[in-house]
N, C-alpha and C positions, 0 to 999 in steps of 0.2 A: 316585757315586750314579746309579741308573737310575730315570728317571721314567716311570710308566705310568698308565693308568686301570685301576682295579680295579672289578669289578662282581660282585654277588651276586644272582642271579636265582632267586627262589623261586616257589612257587605262589601266594603272596599278595602279597609285596612285592619290588620291584627296588631295589637299593641301588647307588650309584655314588660313587666318590671318586677324586681324584688320589692317587697313592701314590709314595713314593720308597723304593728298596731300597738298603741299604748293601752293602758288599763281601761280607758273609756271607749276604746274601739276606733280612735281617730288615727288614720294611716299617715305614715311618712313614706313617700315613694322614692325609689332609687332611680338609676338610669333607665330611661324609657327606650325600648327598641321597637321600631315600627316596620311592618312587612306588608307587602301587597298580597291580599288574599288570592287574587287571580294568578299569582306566581307559584302557588303551591297546590298540589292535588288534594291535600287533606290537612286537618288540624295537626295530626301527628307529624307530618312533614314540616310544617311551619314551626311547631314546637321544637323539633330537632334543630332547626336553624337557630332559634333563640338560645337553646342550650349550648350549641357550638360557639356562638358569638360570646356568650357569657363566660365560657371556659377559657377563651382567649384573653379576656380582660381581668379575670379574677380567679384566685385559687380557692376561694371560699365555696364549699359545696352549696348547691342550690337547696332551698327548703323543700321538704317532701310533702307540703300542703299547698293547695292553690285555690283561688276563687276566680272563676271565669265567667265573664258576662258575654252573652250571645245575643245577636240581633234577630231573635225569634222567640216564639213561645217556648217555655220550659215546662217540664213535667211529663213528657212522653219518653218512652224507652228509646226511640230513634228520633233524633232532633235534626231537622233540615233547616239550614239557615235560609231566611226569607229571600235574601238578595245575592246568594252565592250557591255554588254546587257542593259545598262541604256538608257531609252527613256525620253526625256524632252519635255514638251509642253510649247512653248515659251510664248503663250498668257496668261497662268495661272501661270507661274512660280513664279512671285512676290507674288501673293496671296498664293500659295502653301508653300512658304518659310517664309511667314509673313513679307514681305518687302514692303516698299513704292515704291521703284524703283529698277530695276535691268538692268544692261548692259551686253549683251552677246557678246563675241568675240571668234573667232577662236584661238586656242592655239598658233599658230605661228604668227597670227596677233598680239597677246599680246606680244610675244617675239620681234617682230619688233617695237612695241611701246617702249619696254624697250631699245632696241638698240638705238633708236632715242634720248633717254634721258641719256644714260650712259656716264660718263666722259671718257676722252681719256685713262686714266690709266686702264679702264675696257675693252678696245678694243685694245689689243696689236697686232701689225702687225706680220703675219706669213710669207706671201709671197708678191711679187710685190712691187710697188713703195709706199713709205710712203707719202701719200697725203691725205687730208681731204675728207669727203664725198662730192659729187658734189653739187654745188649750184642748178643746174638743171639736173635732170636725176635720174635713178633708182639705188637702192642698193638692192642686193639680200640677203635675210636672209634665211639660210638653216641649218638643223641639224637633224641627226638621233636620234630617241628615240624608243618608241613602234612602231611608224611608221616613215615616213620621213616628217618633217615639212618644209614648204616653204612659204615665204611671201615676199612682196616687199615694200620698202619705196620709194615713188616717191617724189623727192625734186622739188619744184617749187619756184624759187627765194629764196631759202634757207629754205623754210617751208616744213616740212615732212608731207606727206600724206601716211598713211599705207594702203596697199591693201592686203587682204587675198587671198590666192590662194590654189589650191589643186595640186600643182606641183609635189608632191610626188607620184601621181598616173599616171604620164606619163609612156609610154611604156619604158621598159628597152632596151637599145641599146648596144649589145656586140661589143667589139672593137678588139678582137683577138679570136683565135681558142678555147682557154680555156673558155672564157666567152660565146662563142656559145654553148659549151657543158654544162656549168652551166645553161644557158637558157633552153636548151633541157631537162635537169634534172628537172627544175622547171615547165616546161610545162606539164610534166607528173603528176604534183600535182595540178596545177592551169590552168584554161582555158586561162587566160591572166596574164602575168608577168609584174607588174609595177616596177618602180625603187625602191619603198620602200620594195619590197620583198627581195631585196639584200642590199640596203643601209638603214639599220635600225638595232635596237638592235637584233631582231630575225634573221635578214638577215645574220649575221655572222655565225649562226648555219647552215643556208641553204648553204652558201658557203663551210663551213667545211665538211658537209655531201656530197655535190656535188663533191668536189675535191677528197674525199675518194672513192666515187663511180666511178669517172672517172679513177682514178689511181689504182683501186682495192686494196686500202690500208686499213689495219685494224686500226681503231681508237677507242678511248674510247668515248662513247656517254656522253655528258654533258648537263646540263641545261644551259640556256643562261647566267645567272650571273657567273657560274663557268667557262664557256668557255671564256667569256670576260676577266675574271681575269687571266686565264692561258695564253691567247693570249698577254695580256698587260705585264705580268711579265716574259714572255718567258719560263715558266715552261713546256709548251707543244709545241714542235717544229711544229707540224702540225697545232695547233691552231694559232701559229704565222704566219704560211704560209697563213692561211685563212685570217688573219688580213691584211697581205700585199695586198692580192687581194681585200679585202674590201676597202682599201685606194685608190687603183687604180680606182675602180668603183665610190667611193665618189668623187674623183677628176673629173672624166668624167661627172658625173651628175651635179656637181656644175658649171662646165664650160658651159654646155648646158644651164643651167638656167640663168647664167650671160649673155649669148648671147641673150636669149629670153627677158630678162628684160632691156638689155642695159648694156654693160660691163664697168661699172664705178667703182663698188666696191662690194665686197662680205663679208658677216659676217657669220662665222660658229658658231652655237649656240647650247646650250643644254648640259646636264650633260655628255653624252657619249663623245662629242667632247672635253669637258674640261678634261676628264680623259685621252683621247688619244692624247692630244695636242702635247706632246713631241715626241711621236712616229710618229704622222702625219707629223711633220716637216722633219723627216728623211726618209719618205716613198716616193712612187711614185705619191703621190697625185698631186703635182704641175705640174709634167711632163704631167700627163693626163689632168689636168685643162687647160694647155696651148695648148695641141695638137688639135687645131681646124683649121688645114689647112692654108688657106690664112689669117686667123686672129691670127695666133700663136704669131707674134710679139706684137700685141695689147694685147692679153690675158696675156702675160708675165708681162705687166706693171700693170695689175689690182690689186689694194690693196685687200688682203684677210686677214681679221682680225678674231680674236677669241673673242667672247663675254664672259667675265668672271663675273659671279654673281651666288651666291649660290642658289638664288630663282628667277631666271630671269622670269619664267612664272607668278609668283605672282606679281613681280615688274611691269611687263608689263600689267597684267590684271588691276592693280590699276591705272597705267598711262593711260590706255585706257578709263577709266571712264569719265575723264574730256573732252574727245573729243566730246562726245555727251551730256554731262551734265554740260556745262560750267556755 
């Protein structure tokens, strides 16, 4: 067994845990500690809070190795989180955190590592044909959160190779007159409208406000968590209408990404997708996913699964450690 610290750093929350990896690289997670990113000026400060909280509950020294997933592109000397003010210097991070070694991965790269190791019961089929991941070919992993995460698992003779992408920052492509008007509404706010402006946690609120503006409707303004709850439980009809549109856009984007990666299989991941799973199955998601012109019959067969795991980011971050530290 290999013991490490796994961390999942998003735009809203930072999660930490001790993790143990078996000889196949499958993690077992310990107690998960969650912190609000906005409450701390830096990763070092948040890490210090985690270390302090761990020391209160355990006399066992913390491992001196870590695997950390970040909600941004990895590979630069200075890493700026996409949706927060934290800045990380990759070359000094291990020293800054008092570690012997540290592995850095993109957050959805970590999710893809998790997907490649989850058992079948954690990957229920939502749409398409019930067939296994390809022996050779790409699997698209996508999910809305603070932004829109996208990664690919490229299978080569049955062996998974995880590839990080920034597919959530592709241009949004409207498919009907309403989406053209939503795009125009957002263009008044942003120079460029990417897919994650619409297919993300905050995206539901943009759709909600855009639809109200387009129709000159009076609506109650809500914060994102309140709006999501109202949309999912049906307590606000207009919020539910916005969620209907969200699912259409989600389906369109997921279908485009599947075409780009090779339409073999798609996995929808993340906490929001798990919350909206039942609604998603009754929505227009799959109709939009399939609506790819000459490829419609092929897209209808593509297996679309939902990744079910309470801490998929941490599970994946831990799993990713073994890839570069065998």
